[in-house]
N, C-alpha and C positions, 0 to 999 in steps of 0.2 A: 432406766431402760430408755433407749432412743430408737426412733424409727427414721431411717435415712430416706433420702430422695423424696418423692411425692408420698405423703403419709398413707393415702388410700392405696396406692399401687403397692407399697411395701407390705401393708397389712394383707392385701389380697394375695401377694406372693407367699407370705408366711403361711397362711392357712391353706393355700393350694398345695404347698410342699407337704404339709402334714397329711392332707387327704390323699395326695397322689402316691406318697412313698410309705405311708404308715397305716393305711386303713384298708380293710376288706370292702367288697362291694356293699355288704349289709351295713357296715359301719358308716360308709359314705352316705348311704341311703338314710340311715338314722340321723346323721349330722344334718343332712338336707332338711329333714322333717323337723328336727329341733329348731333350726334357723327359721323355718316357716311359722313356728308357733311363738317365738319371742317377738315382742314389740320393739322395733328399732329405736323408738323414742323413749322407752321406759326400761332401764336396766333391772327394775324390780321384777320383771317377767322372766328373769334368768333361770328360775327353777321351773322346769316343765314336767308335767305329770301325764302319764298315759295309763289307760287300762292295761293290765299285764297281757291280756289276750291280744290287744292291738300291737303291743311291743313284740310279741312272739311272731305275729304275721309280718311286721315291718322287717324284722331281723331274719325272717325265713327259718325259724326254729321249728323242728319237727315235733317236739314235745316240750312241755314246761317242766324240765327236770332241774331241780335246784342246783345240783353240782355243775351242770353245763351252763345254766343261767348265770351262775357266779363267774364262770370263765369268760362269758361274753361281756358282762358288765365290767369285770376287772380289766379286760382288754380295752374297753372304752375309756376307763379311768387312767389307763397307762399312756395315752397319747400325749406326746410332749411337743411343745412349741419351743423353737430356738430362735432368738432374735439377736442379731449382731449389734455390737455397740461401736462407738467411734474409735475406741482404742484397740480394736482388733479382737476383743473378747466377745462374750455373748451372755445373754440371760436366758435361762431355761425354766419352763414351768409347764404344768399339766393343763390340758384343754378343759377337762372337767374335774371337779374336786370331790363330788359326793354323789352317791347313788343309793337309793332306798327302795326296797321292795316291802310292801305292807298290805294289810287288809283294812278296809274302811269299816264303818259301823254296820254296814249291810253285809259284811263278810265277803266283799268283792276285792280281788287282788289288783293292786296298782303298782306302778314303778315311777319314781321321780328321779331326775338327774339335774344337777346344778353345775354351772360353769365356774371355773376357777376365777378368783378375783382379778388376776392379772390378764386373763383372757377376755374379760368383758369388753375393753375398748376395741379389740380385734373383731370379736363376734358381732357387736352391735353396729359398728361401722360397715363391716362386711355385709351384713344383712341389709342395711339401709341403702347402700350405694351399688351393690354388685350382684347380690344373690337372687335376682328376680327371675332368672330364666331356668335354673337348673332342676328345681325340685321334681317336677312331674316327669321330666325325661329320666331323672335318676331312678324313678320308680319303674319305668318300663324297661330300661336296659338290664342285661342279664350277666354282665361281667365287668370287672373293674377296667379292663382294657377298653371296652366300649365306652364306658363313662368318661375315662380320661381322654380318649380320642375326641369325644363330643366337646369337652371343655377346651381342648387344645385348638379346635377349629371354630367353635362358636364365637369366641371373642374376636375373630377376624371375619365374621360374616359380612359386615358392612363393607370392608375392604374387598372381599371376594376371593382373596388368594393368600396363601402363606407358603413360604419355602422353609423347610426344616431339614437340617442335616440328619442323616440316618442315626448317627450316634446320639444326637440330642433327642431325637424322637424316642429312641429306646429308653433313654433316661426318664423322659416325661411319662412314658407308659409304664415304667417300673419293670422293664424287660432287660435282663442281664445279657451280656455278650454270649454266654453259653446257651441261651435259649434261642431256638430257631436261627442257628448260624448261617444256614443256607437261605439265599434270597427267595427261592420258590416257596419254602416253608413259611418264612416271615410274611410273604405276600399273601398266601392263602389263609393262614391261620390268624393273622393279625389284621392286615390292611383290608383284605376282601371281606373278612368276617365283620369288621367294624363298619365297613361301607354298607353292607347289607343291613346290619342292625340299626344304624342311624337312619337309613332310608325308610325302614319299617316302623321305627318307634320315636323319632324325634322331628323337630321342626326344621332341620337342615339335612342336606345331602352333600356329597362331595365326590369328586374324581381326583385322581392323582397321576403324576407323570414322573418317572425316575429321572434323575439328573446324574449323568456319568461324567467322570473326570479321570485324568491320567492316561497313561499309555494303554493300560489294560481295559479302559472303559469301565472301571469299577463304579457301582452305584453309590454315591456319597451323600445324596440329598433327595428330597421328594418335593415336588411342586404341587400343592393342593389347590384345587378350585372349589369354592364353597358356594352353595346355592340354597335359597329358600326352598323348603320341601312343600310343594303344592298339594301333595297327597297326605300331608300330616293330619292325623285324626284329632278330634277334639281332646282337650286336656283331660287327663284322668285325675279326678279329685282324690284326696287322701282317703276319704270315706269309701269311695268306690274301689280304690286299691285294696283297702283292708277287707272289704266285703267279698272280693273275688279270691282271697287267699283261702286255703283249706282250713276247715275248722279244727280246733284242738282235739286230739285223741287222748283220752285219759290214760295215764300210765298204767293204771291197774287193769284197764280193759284191753291192753295190747297183748296179743298172744305171742309168746316167744317163738321166733322162727329159727334162730340160729343156736347152735350149741355154744358158740363163742360170743360172749356179750360184747366184746370189743368190736367184732365184726358187725354185729347187729346195730351197734351205735353208729358205726361208720356208714352202714348201708343207708341210713336216713339221708346222708348227703347225696345219694344217688336215687332218692325217692323210692327206695326198696325195690329197684328194678332188677337187681342181679341175685343169683343164687349164692349160697354160702361159699361154695367152691370158687366162684368167680370173684367174690369179695375178698377171698384170701389172696388171690393173685393181685388184685388191685391194692390191697393193703400192703403187700410186700413191696410194690412199686412206690407207694406213698411213703413207706418207711425209709426207702433209699433217698427220696427227695427231701424228706424232713426227718432226719435222724435225731436221736436224743443227744443233745450236746449242752444241755443246761441253759439254753437261751430262751426257753419258753415258760417263764414264771407264771403265766396265766393259763397254763394247761397244754401239754403236748398233744393230748387227744383232740382238744379244741382246734389247735393249729392244723392238725392233719385233716380234721373234718372240714374246715374252711377251705383248705387247699383242694381237697377232692371235690368239694361242691363247686368251686370255681371252674375246675377242669370239666366237670359234668355239664355246667351251664355253657361252657365253651363248645362242647360237643353238640349240645342242643342247637346252638346258634348255627353250626355248620350243617345240621340236618343230614347226617350220613344215611345213604340209601341201603348200605349193607349192615353187617353186625355192629350194633351200637357198643356192645362190650368190647369187641375188637378195636373199634375206633378209639374208645376211651383209653384202652390199654396202650395204644400207640401214642396218644397224647401224653400219657404219664411217662412212657419210655423216652419221649423226645425231650 
């Protein structure tokens, strides 16, 4: 395995690619916390253990149901790193190699996760040299778009500006060409939403200016200006973040609200805000966005849950003044 160019820059790019294109917000958050707990000078700290209740809160899980927990941890274990070699080929390996859920002698539940052997040089160099700024902002931000925008701009804070082609920005944010094809939708639901979220929750703020080119004056790039956020609140510690998350609700104590168990499970992604009839409408839209095509080995229900939860958080960030159900429905339809 070889790392071209500057070794640290290439390692940074490899892990950024995994996180940007292959992780949900909760998985990026977990990865941030994992990196905060390892000692960059001691690879023996590669195996990190959490109380299961802390893991539930970090990952935003509504309840500790083993079947869903397995889907979440299997998804973490499936994250793959691809490193190009000098001959034009590549080496591929998993980011994490093992996860264990267990009870200790006091009958308390814990979860541990261990990095893959080949990922160790990437992770420990990444932690030591680069990952000093992201953890607490990752805890505050509520969508993967917001977190990715923060990462895109934060590394240019010292320079104070960055010009990014619109096509490249979409790729960096993980937004396909079919999503928000109209400029006004992309502006409102992505750029303005991220601008507000970063101003409220991180140590930087930004403004942006569209760059037009060609006869039709099509917007082809964006010029970002990046500033230190003077209104930034004190950092939120991991312990404080965990403390403010909702407490576990025992599965046996939950009163069944819906006739359809699949809808009841999905309703947790929306914090049980909507009725069964409304959830059926949302579920039909989610099924169109994420149909069964055999590409979800870690659980189709889990993939749909994560997708709906991300759209729900996106709606929260926009703070709609009218019907929240109607707004979320339009998000899913778009």
